[in-house]
C-alpha positions as CSV (number, residue, x, y, z in Angstrom):
1,M,-0.1,0.2,0.1
2,K,1.5,3.2,-0.8
3,L,0.3,6.6,0.6
4,G,1.5,10.0,-1.7
5,E,2.9,12.7,-0.1
6,M,0.1,14.4,1.4
7,E,-1.4,11.3,2.4
8,T,1.7,10.5,4.1
9,K,1.5,14.0,6.1
10,F,-2.2,13.4,6.8
11,A,-1.3,9.9,8.4
12,E,1.5,10.6,10.4
13,L,-0.9,13.7,11.6
14,I,-3.3,11.2,12.8
15,W,-1.0,8.8,14.4
16,K,0.9,11.8,16.3
17,M,-2.8,13.2,17.6
18,E,-4.9,9.8,17.7
19,P,-7.8,9.4,18.9
20,I,-8.7,12.6,17.4
21,P,-12.1,13.8,17.2
22,S,-12.8,14.5,13.4
23,G,-14.0,17.8,13.9
24,S,-11.1,18.7,15.7
25,L,-8.9,17.1,13.0
26,V,-10.7,19.2,10.4
27,K,-9.4,22.2,12.5
28,I,-5.9,21.2,12.3
29,C,-6.1,20.5,8.5
30,E,-7.3,23.5,7.6
31,S,-4.4,25.5,9.6
32,E,-1.4,23.2,8.9
33,F,-2.5,22.4,4.9
34,N,-4.9,24.7,4.3
35,W,-8.1,22.6,3.7
36,K,-11.3,22.9,3.4
37,K,-13.5,20.7,5.8
38,S,-14.4,18.6,2.6
39,T,-10.7,17.9,1.6
40,T,-10.1,16.6,5.1
41,Y,-13.3,14.1,5.3
42,T,-12.3,13.4,1.4
43,M,-8.6,12.2,2.7
44,L,-9.7,10.5,5.4
45,K,-12.2,8.3,3.9
46,R,-9.5,7.5,1.4
47,L,-7.3,6.2,4.1
48,C,-10.4,4.7,5.7
49,N,-10.9,2.6,2.8
50,K,-6.8,1.3,2.9
51,N,-7.7,0.2,6.5
52,L,-5.3,2.6,7.7
53,F,-7.7,4.4,10.0
54,Q,-11.2,4.3,11.2
55,N,-13.8,6.8,12.1
56,N,-16.1,5.8,14.8
57,N,-19.0,7.9,15.9
58,G,-16.3,10.7,15.2
59,T,-13.3,9.6,16.5
60,V,-10.3,8.8,14.4
61,T,-8.2,6.2,15.4
62,S,-5.7,4.0,13.6
63,V,-6.5,0.4,12.1
64,I,-2.6,0.0,12.2
65,T,-0.2,1.6,14.1
66,Q,2.8,4.0,12.2
67,E,5.5,1.6,13.0
68,E,3.4,-1.4,11.3
69,Y,3.0,1.0,8.4
70,Y,6.1,1.6,7.6
71,A,7.1,-2.3,8.3
72,V,5.0,-3.1,5.6
73,Q,6.4,-0.6,3.4
74,S,10.3,-1.9,4.2
75,R,9.4,-5.2,3.6
76,E,8.1,-4.1,0.2
77,F,11.2,-2.2,-0.9
78,V,13.6,-4.7,0.1
79,N,11.1,-7.2,-1.9
80,T,10.9,-4.7,-5.3
81,S,14.5,-3.6,-4.8
82,F,16.8,-6.1,-3.9
83,G,14.5,-9.3,-4.5
84,G,13.5,-10.0,-0.6
85,S,17.5,-9.9,0.5
86,L,18.2,-8.1,3.2
87,P,21.9,-8.7,2.6
88,K,21.4,-7.2,-0.5
89,L,20.1,-4.3,1.0
90,F,22.9,-4.1,3.7
91,V,25.6,-4.0,0.7
92,A,24.0,-1.6,-1.0
93,F,23.8,0.5,1.6
94,T,27.6,0.0,3.5
95,S,29.1,0.3,0.0
96,K,28.7,4.4,0.4
97,N,27.7,4.4,3.6
98,K,30.4,3.6,6.8
99,L,29.0,2.3,9.5
100,S,30.2,3.5,12.9
101,K,31.3,1.4,15.6
102,A,27.9,2.1,17.6
103,E,25.8,1.2,14.3
104,I,27.8,-2.1,14.2
105,D,27.4,-3.1,17.8
106,E,23.4,-2.1,17.5
107,L,22.8,-4.1,14.3
108,Q,24.8,-6.8,15.9
109,R,22.4,-6.7,19.2
110,M,19.4,-7.0,16.7
111,I,21.3,-10.0,14.7
112,D,22.0,-11.7,18.4
113,E,18.4,-11.2,19.8
114,Y,16.9,-12.5,16.5
115,K,19.0,-15.5,16.6
116,E,17.7,-16.2,20.3
117,D,14.1,-15.5,19.4
118,T,14.1,-18.2,16.4
119,L,16.2,-21.1,18.3
């Protein structure tokens, strides 16, 4: 599921402020994006149809968290760009960007934790 630039900004606003009354969301979007009420509700409906958010009795909440959304986006990126290979992504990233010792230690810690969880 891909979001456009404004959809992403709108989604991040909701994630930051949820649960939020839809009327408050309209006012914030008017101030932040210079949107009319109809624009906010159109965008909200679009993201509700994508199963990111829900509007129950005038209160907007997420169906999936921001972290879950970006995890899906990351997996899709690795799948389409690197054939699903995380090592290929890592090689591509580190070929031009040197990692600091702290970054290497953090990656090693994450790998060690993953190993423990899968054994």
